[in-house]
Structures are given as structure tokens and as C-alpha cells.
N, C-alpha and C positions, 0 to 999 in steps of 0.2 A: 683308460682312467687310472691315474696314479693313486695308490693307497698309502696314506700317511698315518703313522701311529707313534705312540710314545714307548720308549724302551729305557730301562735303567741299566746302565753299563758300568763295568769296572774300568780302571785306568791304570797306567803304569805307576802312578803315585799311590794307588790303592784307594783313591777316593771314588765314591759312587756318584755317577752323573746321570741326570735326566736329559735324554736327547730325543730328537725326532728322527725317524728313519722312514724310508720309502720303499715300496715294492711296485713293480709294474702291475697292470691289470692281471687278474687271475688266469693262469694258463694251465692246460692239461688237467691234472687232478688236484690243482691247488685249492686250498680251503682257507677262507678268512675266518679266524676264531677270535671272538671277543673274550679276553681273559677275565674270569670271575675270581679265580683263586690260583695261588701257586705255593707249592711246598718249598721250604727252605732247607737245602741239603748241605752237608759238610763239603761236598765237592764245589759248591758255589764259593766257599772261602778260598779254595785253591786258585780260582780264576778271578778273584777280586782285583788282582794286580794286572789283569790283561784288558786290553781295549776291545771289549766284546760284551754283547748282551748277556745278562746273568739269568739264571733260573732254567730248570729243565723238568719241573714237576707241575706242568700246567693243566688246568681244567678251565673250560669255558663253554661258550655257546656259539654255534655256527652262524655267521652272518651272511656269507655268500660262498658259492662253490664255482669252480672252474668248469669248462665245457666237457671234460672227461670224467668228472666226479659223478658216480652213479649210486653210491651207497648213502652218503650223508645229504641232509637237506637243511635249509635254514631253520634254526630253532633247536636242532639236536644238541644235546650235551655231550661233550667230548673231552678227552684228555690226551696228553702226549708225554713222552719221557726222553730218555737219553739219546736214542737213535732217531734220525730224521729221514734216512734214505739208504739205499744199497744198490748194487748193480743189477740184481734180480736174475742173473743168468750164470753165476759161478757155482761151483759145487756146494759151497756153504749155503748160498741162497736157495738153491734148488732142493736142499735137504732140510730146510727149516732152521738153519743156523746163520741167518743173515747178520746176526750180531758179530760173526767172525769174518764177514766179507772184507776183502782187502780194500775195497772201494767204499766201505760204509761211511756214512756221514753222521758223526757223533757231536754232541755238545762239547764245546771247547776246541773243536777242530774244523767245524763247518757251520755255515749259516750264522756267522759271528755278529751279524747286524741285528739279531733278534734273540729273544729268550722268553721265558715265562714271567719274568719280572717286567711286565709290559702291559699296555692297554689292549693290544691285539697281537696276533701272530699269523703268518701265512705258512701253512705246512701241507705236505702231501696227504691226500686222503688215505693213502695206503699205510701211513704211519700214525694215524689218529685212531683212538679207541673210544667207542661209545661207552659212556658211564652208565652202569646198570641202574634201573629205575629206583631200586631201594637204597642206593648209595648217593649221598650228597656230593656236590662238587668239592666242598670243603674237606670232607673225609677222603675223597678219591685222590686229591692232589698228592699227598705224601706216598700214596701207593704207586704212583707212576715211575718212581725210581727206587725209593726205599723198599716198598712192598715187592716190586718187581725183582730187586736184587736178592732179597732173602728167599722169595718163593722159587727163584731160579736155582739158588744153591740147593734147596731141598729137592728140586726136580732133577737136576743133573747128577746129584749124588744117589739118586734112586732110593730115597728114604721111603720106608714101608711103615704101615700103621703099627706094626709090632716093634718098631725101633725105639731104642733109648737115645734121645737126641739131646746132646749137651749144647748149651748156648752160652758163650762167653760174652758178658756185657749186657746191661739192661739200659739201652739208650735208643737213639733214633732207629737203628736197624734191629737191635736186640729185642725191643718190646714188640715189634711186629713179628719177628721170627718165633717168639714164644707163642703168639696167638695162632699163627699158621700151623706150626708143628702140633700144638695141642688139638686143634680142630681136625687135623689129619689122623688123630687117634693115638699119637705117640706119647710115650712117657717123656716129659720135658724136664731136663736137669739144668738149672741155671747157676752160673758162676758169676759173682760180682765181688768187687773189692771189699765191701763191708755188708753188714746186715740191713742197711737202711732201706733197701728196695725189696726186701724179702716179701713183705705183705702184698705189695703191688704186683710183684712177679707172680705170686700164687693166684692173685685175682685174675691175672691175664692168662693163666693156664699152666703155670709151672707146678710140677708134682714134687720136686726136690729143689733145695736152694743151699748153696755153699758159699761162704765168704772166703776169699782167697788171699787177702792182704797179709803178707808176712808168713804165709803157710809154706812149709817145706814138703808136705805131702797132703793129699786129699784122700780121705777115707769115705768113699761113697758106697751106696747100697749094692750096685752091680756095674759092670763095665758099660761103656758108652759105644754105641754103634756108629753114630754120626756126631761130629763136632763142628758147630758153626761159630766162627770167631768174628765178632762184630765190633770189637774195641778199636779205638783209633790207632793203636800201636800193637805190635806183636806181644802175645802173652809169654809167660814163663812156660815154654813148651814141655820140659820134663815133667812138670806138675800134671799135665794132661795126658801125655803119652802113656804114663803108667796106669791110666784108667781107661784106655781104649780097648775095645774088643778086637780079637783077631779079624783081619780084613776090614777094619773100620775105615771110615772116610772122614778126612779133615777138610773143611771148606773155609779157607782164610779170606775174609772179606775186608780186612783192615787195609786202608790206603797208607802203606808205610813205604817210604823211599829207600829204606835199608834192605839189604839182602835177606831172603828167608833163610834162617839158620835154626836148625833143630838137631837133636841127637840122631845119628845115622842108624845105629844098630837096631833100635826099637822099630824103625820103619821096616827093615828087612826081616827081623825075627817075627814080627806080628803081621806082616803082609799089609801094612797100612797104605792108604792111598791119599795123596793130597790133590784135591780137585779144585782147579781154578775156575773162575766164572765171572761174568759181569751181569748186566741186566738180562731179562728174559727176551727170547725171540717173540715175535708178535703173537703166535698162537698161544704160547705159554703165558704171555702177558694177559691175553683175553681170559684164559682159564683162571689166572690169579684174580682178576677183577670179579669174575662170576663167583669164585670160591669165597672171596671176601664179602660180597653182597649176600650170598646165601647164609654164611655163618656169622654175619654181623661183626666182621673184623674191622676195627677202626683204629686210627692212630690216636694216641694220647697227644694232645696238641696245645700249643699256645698260638694265639692269633695276633696279627699285626695289620695295620692298614697298608694297602698296596699303593704307597706314596713314597717319595724320596726319603722322608724321615722314617717311615715304617720299614723300608728296606734296610736302612742303616741300623735301626734298632734291632731288627731281627738277626742281622749278621753279627752284631756285637754280642747279643744274647747267646748265640751259638758259639762264637769265638771264646766267650768267657766261661763256657761249660755250664750255662744256666738254663739251657733249653730242656723242657720236659714235655715230650721227647722229640716232637717234630714241630717246627714252626710252619705256620700257614699265613700267607699274605692274602688279604681279603679286599677285593675291589669295592 
């Protein structure tokens, strides 16, 4: 039986198109998911000019499962994120780092005929995540990439509850990073261009807030152990390096096409580490969802209909810098 569903795709002209796509009957551990919600991520803007299905923060309801699917059943609420598959047998996969697998299948490079801006999707059961009971599909959508990315940064950097965690930027990633770090018991120090988001940042869990626009130096209460950079471009690195603790860890999450450039000597003299990372591996992703559900961590969001016009409006809102802070498409 052929499965047909609607997908909203980008195009070489940058126009969003509504198209029909087809998949063969479900094989192995394939799962047919009816999309109820999709987060709208900055990465979707990067692929708007490609002939591919957009969206990678999907949540929905299982409608059917393949012959080798043994965990999920019809009616289960599930979500998926940036990674769709991996080889399963390389060193990275066998040590829980399948996001580093050389044969990984990621949004933007595989399964280009579908995405979460769609009516349905067919994904491997092994890369779907059950949505915790106390978490709605609407709130879970932005966690599938945005939440996964910042939680992974905290995880791979080995952030401890006693750490002073600096977060640069209060946006789609930053407002989630504030909540996760605060609920981990950390002192959360937020840096933003102006004071306009100070009250909101403190409601989310920030213990200190500093405006950085035009600043030549930052005088903060104590040095920072971990720095999470969530802005869309690289910050003024010297401004932050002077406030890092010895052996501190810097996690740059900005998607910047320019080279990473920062003063060399402070890294050596203070033993600083720059820790790269992408989205969580599957177990860490599960941990993130359970942590968010237990601690009532939710995105601050704007909603749009999951229609052609709704997709266009959501992407324009994001492109214009007017999204507060994650967009969610609602079927």
C-alpha cells in the first residue's frame, strides 16, 4: 500500500511549496506519524532555498507501525529531531555517540522528501521519542532540536550543579538554556545586548543579568565556569574570556559561516576548552525530555497554523527577528 501525504518544501527560488510525496508500505521498523505540531527553527531558514521538506522539530501521533516495530503502537505520542538514522555498528554508534556516525542521516542531507512541516512522516522507530505524559505535543516540539541542542551542550561540557553558567543571548536557544541550567541547580548568568529582556530572563531562572551593547569590559560578581553562546553570530570574545574561570568550558552554538576567531593567549594561560557539539544522542535526548517534563520546562512560543500560509508567516517572523522565542506550527 502506498502512503501519500502533504509536505511543505523549500525551493531554489526560496518560495515555500505545498507538495504531495509518497512512501511505500511500512517496512522493518518504519512508523507512520501524523504530525500535530512542529517547531520552527533557525536552521529551517538555511534550507528554505533547497528543494527539500522543511522542519525537524516534529511531534505527532502514531498511526501505523512496520513489522519490526516493537516499542511504539498506534495512538502513542512521539517526536523526532535532527537525526533520522545511523549505521549502528561503528565506534561512535556503539559508544552512544551516533550523532558523530560518518553514515548518520541528518535533516538537510537525507530523507529530503519529508520533514515536520507536513501532514505525516515515516521515520524509524529507533529514532522516535515518546513524549512524556505531562508534556504537551505543542511544548515538546521545540525541545526536539532547540532543547536537545542546549541540553547536549550542558551534558558534554560536564556542567555541575555548583557551576556558574554564562548564557549569551536570550532567544530560541538561550531561553531554554536558562531554564535547563537553572533547574540543574546552577547559578545562571545571562548576557544580552540590552536590558529589555532582564525581567523575563530572571523569571526563567537567571540569577544575574548583564547588558553588553557597547561594553568594553564586564564586571560580574565572580568568574564563569561554563559559557553557552546561543546568539546567531559570534560574540565579542575578549569581553567574555576575561571573565572565565581557569579550566572553564566554552560551548559555541552559533551557526556562523565565518572562522572561529578569538584571542589565543587567554586560552593557553587559563586552560580554557572550546567544546563543539550538535544535538543530543538518543539517550541524552530521552533524558532531556524527562528532565523537561519533571521540572516543567517549556518554550516561550508563538503559534501558527500548519498550512502553507502559516509556514510562510512563521519563517518570515523568524527571519525578521520578531519570534519570541520559538515558533510552533499547529495542525
